[in-house]
C-alpha positions, 0 to 999 in steps of 0.5 A, a space after each residue: 395743450 401738452 404733446 408727446 411727438 416723438 422725433 421723427 426719422 428721415 434715414 430713408 430719402 427714397 421716401 418720396 418714391 414710397 406710395 403715400 399710404 406706404 409712406 404713413 405706415 413706415 413712418 409709423 413703423 419707425 416711430 415705434 422703433 425709435 419709442 423702443 430705444 432703437 436709433 436713439 444715438 441720432 437723437 442725441 446729438 446737440 445741434 449747434 455741435 454739428 454746424 461747422 463754421 468752415 471758414 467764415 470770412 471776417 465780414 460774415 463773421 461780424 453779421 452772425 449775431 450775438 451769443 444766446 446763452 442757456 438755450 435748451 434743445 427741444 428733445 422732440 426737434 434734435 434731428 433733421 435727418 440730414 446734416 446741419 447745414 454749415 453756417 457759412 453757406 446758410 448765412 451767405 445763401 439767402 433770399 431777402 427780397 427787400 434788400 435785393 433779388 439775389 441770394 448773395 444779399 447778406 451784405 445789403 441787408 446789414 442796412 436793417 435797423 433793428 434796435 429799437 424794434 417793436 412787434 405789434 399784435 392787434 386784431 380780433 384779440 382779447 390782449 393787444 400786445 406791443 412787444 419790445 426787443 427784450 420781450 422777444 428773447 426774455 417775455 417766452 422761455 426760448 429753446 433749439 429746433 433742428 428743422 428741415 428747410 425747404 425753398 420753392 425754388 427746390 433747394 433745401 437746407 436743415 438749420 438749428 433755429 432758436 426761439 418760441 412756438 407761436 402758440 406761446 404768443 397765441 396764449 398771450 394775446 388769446 384770440 377771439 372766436 371770430 379770428 380765423 386768420 392771421 397776417 404777418 407784416 415785414 419791415 418796410 422803409 423805402 430808403 432802407 429796403 430798396 428791393 430787387 434792381 427788376 422792382 421798377 417793372 413789377 409795382 411789388 405789393 411791399 410791404 411784405 405780408 403773409 398769413 395763415 390760417 389760425 389752426 396753422 398757426 397753433 400747430 405744435 411745429 409753428 415757430 418764431 425764430 429769434 436766434 439760429 446756430 446759437 447766436 441772435 438771428 442775424 439781420 439776412 435771415 429776418 433779424 430779430 423775429 421771423 416766422 419759421 414754418 417747416 413743412 411749408 415752402 420758405 417763402 411762408 416764412 416772413 422775416 423782420 416781422 413789425 406787425 401781426 394781425 388776427 383777422 375774420 377773412 384771408 389775408 392778401 399775401 405779397 407772392 400770392 399776389 403777384 403770381 397766384 397759379 405759382 406760389 398759393 396761399 398754403 404753400 405746403 411742401 408737396 413733391 407731386 404738385 409742380 410749380 409751373 416752371 420746374 418740378 418739386 419732386 426733388 430737392 438740392 442740398 445747399 452746401 453738399 457740393 463746391 458749388 450749386 450746380 453740383 449739390 447732392 439732389 435727393 426726393 422732395 418728401 410730402 409736407 417736407 417730411 413733417 406729415 404726422 404733425 400736420 397732415 391732419 390740418 389738411 384732411 389728409 
């Protein structure tokens, strides 16, 4: 199904304080200006060229994957509205609870075995598939997309992902008309993925499972990442393949996916099982809907200061700024 979206612009960070109706009218106006050629210079930036590595220590550099050559930027997603987060910050500030409960899990995550790798796709599909590691970077044409990333913990990044639209996989496996939901299961081996130190007290529901409505998976934004910053996906980011859903909170982006299953019923998902009042199944970025323990109206920009306590704070935008792509999924 062809799309003709023009890249959105987020040059006005006060948008979260604007009434929602005025917000959408303003975005349509900006989009019209971009279509007429105004602001084109903001869309011509090369994503990886913006991403400065800073002083990456040798141990971290060895974890950053292999170069992915001849990957073209998608012209509709070349501008995240903010500077791309420096790779040194994005690669050292991660959640990956299979490897621990702190942000600094990048070293622990190097224990993840990624070769060989298989991704099994089944359930209510006409063409069940098992993809191997080569399939993930060769079967589907790869592209680069610069997306805003918003964690439920109220911090944010801008990341140049490399991968392919989830819709490409949908077309390959052909879900049946009975398929209404999709579950995504992450790698789990208790010998390799011990979980956070406090796991014993919670009896956590491993493996990590996430889920979407099939309409969400088919959305133009929904993306499987196999790389970022011009290289294959580092293990701390969920190598070799992870989900990227920029209008949702980051925990919806399951990492190191080993199984995808098409279902009739909504699947039970990891954080929603642990605390359903805090982590909804949809988990869309909504600034007016607070987390029970903190506000979601503002977000801290990772790497914008010398430490997390003085990072720049900006207003949160509904659907993380991607409302023109996804609002119709939710009757808006």
